[in-house]
N, C-alpha and C positions, 0 to 999 in steps of 0.2 A: 197856680201864681209864680212868676217869673222871678229870680234871683235878680238881686238889684247888685251893682258893682259893688258894695260893703260888702254882700256875701260871700261874692265870686274872689274876692280879696281874702278874707276871712280864711275860705275855706285852704285856698291856695296857700295861704300861712301855713294854717293846722299842717297839709300835706309836707312843706318844706321841715318842718319843724319835727314831723315824725321820720321822714328821710331823713335827714340830719341827725336825728336821735339813732336809727339804725347805723347808719353809716358810723359814729360814733362808737357803737357798741360791737362793730362788726372791727373796727381800728382797734380797739380793745382785746377783741379776741386774738386778731393778727398778731401784736404785741406781744398779748401773753404765752401763745403758741412758738413765736420765735424765740421769746426770751427761755421757754422750756427749751425748747432743740438746741439754743445755744448754749445754755448751760449743762446739757446733756453732750453735745458736741464738744465745748470744753474741760468737760470733767473725762471724756473718753481722751482727747488729744493728753492732759494732765497726767492721767494713769498709763498712758503709753509712753510718754516722757519720762514718768517715773522706772517703770519697768525697762527701757532704755537704760537710764543715768545707773538703776541698779547692778543692768546686766554686764556694763562698760566696766564698773568699781567693782565688780566679784570676778571680772577679766583679771584687771589690773592688780587686785590683791593675788591671783591664783600665779601671776606671771610675776610679782615679787616674789609670792614665798618659793616658786620654783626656781628663779634666781638665786633666793636666798639658801636652799639648796645645794643647787651647785657649786657655790662659793664656799659652802661649808665642806663639801665633799674634797674641792679642789683643796681647801686647806689642809683637811685629813689627811689624804693623799702625801703633800707636800711633808706633812709630818711626819708620815709612816716613813715614807723616802730618806727624809733626814734620819729617822730613829734607824733605817738599816744600814746607811751609809755611814754612821757613826760605830754602828756594830760590826760591821765589813771593815772598818778602820782599824777596831780594838783588837780583831783576829789578826789581820795583817803585822800590827805589831807585835800582836803575840808571836805570830810565827817569826819575824825578824827576831825576836829575842831568844825564841830556841833557837835559831840558827847561829846567833852569836855565841851561844851556848855549847854549841855543837863543836865551833872553831876551839873553843878553850880543850877541848875531849884531845885533840890531835895535840895539845901543847904538853900533855902528860902521857909518856912513854910507855907504860905500865897499864894505865887504863885501854889507852888507843891501842895497844898490840891485840889485850884479851878482845878487842870488839872487833880488830879485823879478824881474829881466828874465827869468830862467832860468823862474820860476815862471809869470809871466804868458805867456810865449811857449808854455807846453808847455801851458797852459789852450789858448790858440785853436786847438793841434792838436787836443786833445780834443774841440773844441764843434764848429770848422769851421762856424761859423754866420758868416752877415753881419751881424749886430749881437750884440754882448755887451757886460753890465755887468758893471762889478768893485764889489765890495764888501771894504772894507778898514775897519783902526781910523783914525778919525780923525784922530788925528797922524800919519798916513802918508799924507794923502790926496796931498801935493805930491809926495814920492818916488816914491809908485804912478803919478803920472801921468806923473812922469818917465820911469820904466821901460814905460810900455807905449806914450808916443810914440818910444822906443828902440827896441823889437821890433817896432813895426807894420810897417817898410819890409822886414823878414826876412821876416816872415810873407807880406806880401804877396808877394814873390821867389817864397818857396818854392812858394805854395798857387795864384800867379796868379789870384787874385782877392783883391777890394777887403773892408775889414773898416771897420765905424762902434764906435766903443767907448765907453761910458760910465761915468764914474766915479759909483756911486751916493752922492749928498750927504746922502740924508734917513735912510738906516740904515746903521749902521756896525758893524763889528765889535766886538766887548768888546774896550775898552781893557786886559785885564789877559791877553789872551793873548800868544805870544811874535811874532806878526805872519803876513805871508803876505797870501793873497788868498781871496777865495770869487768864481768865475765863473758866472754865466747868461746862456742865449741872451734872447731877445730876449722871449717871453712868461714867462719865468723855470721853466719845467719841467725845463729840464735843469739841472742844476746838476756844476761841479767844486771838489772842495774843496782850495786848496794853500794851506792855513794852514801855518804852521811845526810845531802840535801834529799838523796831519791827516799831514803826510809823516811826521812822527815814529813815528804810531803806525801807518802802513803799512807803514815801512821794522821798526820793531821786529814786526808781523806775519809778513813775510815773511822776517824772519831770524832768529826767534827759534830754529829749532833750532842754527843756528851760534852765537847767542848763548849757547843751554844748552852746546852744547859745549864753548863758549870758557870759560866758567864751571865747569863741573862736569866735563868729559870727557865722552866717549862714552859714551852708556847698551849695557852689554855684553849686554842682555836685547832691543834693535832690531836687526832683523835685516834691516829693509830702511830706506831713509834718503829723503826726500824727491826 
């Protein structure tokens, strides 16, 4: 039995409806898959950017922390240098005050004469030479000569040897020093410096650790002492 035109049209419509439904389902499937892939990719990109942002701020934080540490270290070093400078200035002032007081010693003939005797006799023992030249300030020639005459017998008795001493009348020590003497052997190659400034400098060098402890206290970072 042949199909009528109406039957053909009906079948065609039915087939078209089926194809359209299949197409719609396929579109929905594609859309769903695309949406899923989009969300996955979006999540991946968001996570990647989040990690990058976190890494950036971690580096930024480390940089800021390092910069703060450097600044703090610089400030501490500057403060330490200022403290050291203040301490050095205090020691310089102390030594200047000691020098000023040394200058006053030479103003007292009795004390200065006794001090010169000790300095001259010590110079004799250091040189142990048969001939010695003594150099002093021009204003001290007489008192130095008297000190030499006073200690020569003690030296001779101690070393059982004679000594000839000459006061240098041509070259004098500077008049603005505090006092004391310089002593030479016969050819001038061996020298003993027993000026008051020289003795002060030697004493300050030897006692500098004790001076620093007395002024500033013991250094907690110092494990050993001289």
